[in-house]
C-alpha positions in Angstrom: -12.5 -26.8 -29.3 -15.4 -25.8 -27.1 -18.9 -27.0 -26.6 -22.0 -25.0 -27.7 -23.7 -25.7 -24.4 -20.8 -24.1 -22.5 -21.1 -21.1 -24.8 -24.8 -21.0 -24.1 -24.2 -21.0 -20.4 -21.5 -18.3 -20.6 -23.7 -16.1 -22.7 -26.7 -16.4 -20.4 -24.6 -15.3 -17.4 -22.7 -12.5 -19.3 -26.1 -11.2 -20.6 -27.4 -11.2 -17.1 -24.5 -9.0 -15.9 -25.0 -6.6 -18.9 -28.7 -6.3 -18.3 -28.4 -5.8 -14.5 -25.6 -3.2 -14.7 -26.5 -1.3 -17.8 -24.8 1.5 -19.8 -23.6 3.5 -16.8 -21.2 0.7 -15.9 -20.1 0.2 -19.5 -20.0 3.6 -21.1 -19.3 3.4 -24.9 -17.5 0.2 -25.6 -15.6 0.1 -22.3 -15.5 -2.6 -19.7 -15.4 -6.4 -20.0 -16.9 -9.5 -18.5 -15.6 -13.1 -18.5 -16.5 -16.5 -17.1 -14.3 -19.5 -16.7 -15.8 -22.9 -17.7 -13.4 -25.7 -17.5 -10.1 -24.9 -19.3 -11.6 -22.1 -21.3 -12.6 -18.4 -20.8 -15.6 -16.8 -22.4 -15.4 -13.0 -22.5 -16.9 -9.9 -24.1 -15.0 -8.9 -27.3 -13.2 -5.7 -27.9 -14.8 -2.6 -29.4 -18.5 -3.7 -29.2 -21.0 -1.9 -27.0 -22.4 -4.3 -24.5 -26.0 -3.6 -25.5 -25.2 -4.7 -29.0 -23.7 -8.1 -28.2 -25.1 -11.4 -29.3 -24.1 -14.9 -28.3 -21.9 -15.7 -31.3 -19.8 -12.5 -30.7 -18.5 -13.9 -27.3 -14.8 -14.5 -27.5 -13.6 -18.0 -26.5 -9.9 -18.2 -25.4 -7.7 -20.8 -23.7 -5.2 -19.9 -21.0 -2.5 -19.2 -23.6 -4.9 -16.4 -24.9 -5.4 -18.2 -28.2 -8.8 -17.2 -29.8 -10.9 -20.3 -30.4 -14.1 -18.7 -31.4 -16.1 -15.5 -31.6 -14.9 -11.9 -32.1 -11.5 -10.6 -31.1 -11.0 -10.8 -27.4 -11.0 -7.8 -25.1 -7.7 -6.0 -24.7 -8.0 -6.6 -20.9 -7.9 -10.4 -21.3 -4.5 -10.6 -19.6 -6.1 -9.4 -16.4 -8.9 -11.9 -16.5 -6.6 -14.8 -17.3 -4.2 -13.9 -14.6 -7.0 -13.8 -12.0 -8.2 -17.2 -13.1 -4.7 -18.7 -13.1 -3.9 -17.5 -9.5 -7.3 -18.0 -7.8 -8.7 -21.4 -8.5 -12.1 -20.7 -7.0 -12.8 -17.6 -9.1 -15.1 -18.2 -12.1 -16.4 -14.8 -13.0 -14.7 -11.3 -13.5 -16.4 -8.0 -14.2 -14.4 -4.9 -15.1 -16.4 -1.7 -15.3 -16.0 2.1 -15.5 -18.8 3.4 -13.3 -18.6 7.2 -12.8 -18.2 7.4 -9.0 -15.7 4.6 -8.7 -13.7 6.2 -11.6 -13.8 9.6 -9.8 -12.3 8.0 -6.7 -9.8 6.1 -8.8 -8.5 9.5 -10.1 -7.7 10.7 -6.6 -5.6 9.4 -3.7 -8.7 8.9 -1.6 -10.2 5.6 -0.6 -13.9 4.8 -0.4 -15.1 4.5 3.1 -17.1 1.4 3.7 -18.0 1.9 7.3 -20.8 4.3 6.6 -23.6 1.8 6.2 -23.7 -1.7 7.6 -25.1 -3.3 4.4 -22.1 -2.2 2.3 -19.5 -2.9 5.0 -20.5 -6.5 5.5 -20.8 -7.1 1.7 -17.6 -5.5 0.5 -15.4 -5.5 3.6 -12.2 -4.4 1.8 -11.1 -2.8 -1.4 -7.7 -3.4 -2.9 -6.2 -0.3 -4.6 -3.7 -0.7 -7.4 -1.4 2.0 -8.8 -1.9 3.1 -12.4 -0.4 0.8 -14.9 -1.1 0.9 -18.7 -4.4 -0.9 -19.3 -4.4 -4.2 -21.2 -0.8 -5.1 -20.3 0.6 -8.2 -18.6 2.3 -5.8 -16.1 -1.1 -4.6 -15.0 -2.4 -8.1 -14.6 0.7 -9.1 -12.5 0.4 -5.9 -10.4 -3.3 -6.6 -9.6 -2.7 -10.2 -8.6 0.3 -9.2 -6.5 -1.7 -6.7 -4.5 -4.6 -9.0 -4.0 -2.4 -11.7 -2.6 -0.6 -9.3 -0.4 -3.7 -7.7 1.1 -6.4 -10.5 0.9 -4.4 -13.7 0.5 -5.7 -16.6 -1.5 -9.4 -15.6 -1.9 -12.4 -16.6 -3.9 -13.7 -13.1 -4.5 -12.5 -9.5 -4.2 -12.9 -5.9 -5.2 -10.2 -3.8 -6.9 -10.0 -0.1 -7.7 -7.5 0.5 -10.5 -6.1 4.0 -10.1 -7.0 6.3 -13.0 -8.9 3.5 -14.6 -11.8 1.7 -13.1 -13.3 -1.2 -11.0 -12.7 -4.9 -11.1 -14.8 -7.4 -9.2 -14.1 -11.1 -9.2 -16.0 -14.0 -7.5 -16.9 -17.6 -7.4 -20.5 -16.7 -8.2 -21.7 -14.6 -11.1 -24.7 -13.1 -9.4 -22.6 -12.1 -6.4 -20.0 -10.6 -8.7 -22.7 -8.4 -10.3 -24.2 -7.5 -6.9 -20.7 -6.5 -5.5 -20.1 -4.3 -8.6 -23.3 -2.5 -8.0 -22.7 -2.1 -4.3 -19.2 -0.6 -4.7 -20.5 2.0 -7.1 -23.4 2.9 -4.7 -21.1 3.4 -1.7 -18.7 5.4 -3.9 -21.6 7.6 -4.8 -22.5 8.1 -1.2 -18.9 8.9 -0.3 -18.8 11.5 -3.1 -21.9 13.4 -1.9 -20.8 13.2 1.8 -17.5 14.9 0.7 -19.6 17.7 -0.8 -21.7 18.0 2.4 -18.4 18.3 4.4 -19.5 16.2 7.4 -20.4 12.6 8.0 -20.5 9.9 10.7 -18.9 6.5 10.5 -20.0 3.4 12.3 -18.0 3.0 15.6 -15.2 0.5 15.4 -16.7 -1.7 18.2 -19.9 -1.9 16.2 -18.1 -3.0 13.1 -16.7 -5.9 15.1 -20.2 -6.8 16.1 -21.4 -6.7 12.5 -18.6 -9.1 11.5 -19.7 -11.6 14.1 -23.3 -11.2 13.3 -23.2 -11.6 9.6 -20.4 -14.1 9.3 
């Protein structure tokens, strides 16, 4: 049982994320978005292009992953549910496959954040998770384990899934979308700096100053 007003709220926020990020973050039918409202999760369904979604397609599931309404839930629902179960302040999850993040995910490299102050203070740290078959509970457990090990009990974070894609989760849906965009932009900057073969990073002592100034 779910309320239509909750579905309306979920759809409004999911549609905002789709419109802001666009096709380059959700190529073909890939990627998924979810929002927690009360004891239910509202998520994009499987096998539908984000641009073609309408309100009544949104999947509604409980924490036992039982489908209560809408189209069949995304195959990545285990990851979304596990994040909500383990981080009580998290209410929004965006999983995307943007090109530059995916390129880095297919290497052993990490994305350097200390190139520009705006990206450093917004993102701060990326959790990298080894390749595990997408959609499985094993992947969901692995992601949560790594987040807790590196970040602790947090209300938002950024995860690169090796050979897979990007996951951003947050307490706020607009911040979640903004972080998703920022990670892809700094990944793009990293990529072109690797081509140029030379770059400068912000000195460590200045990073400390940035942390104090912005937080």
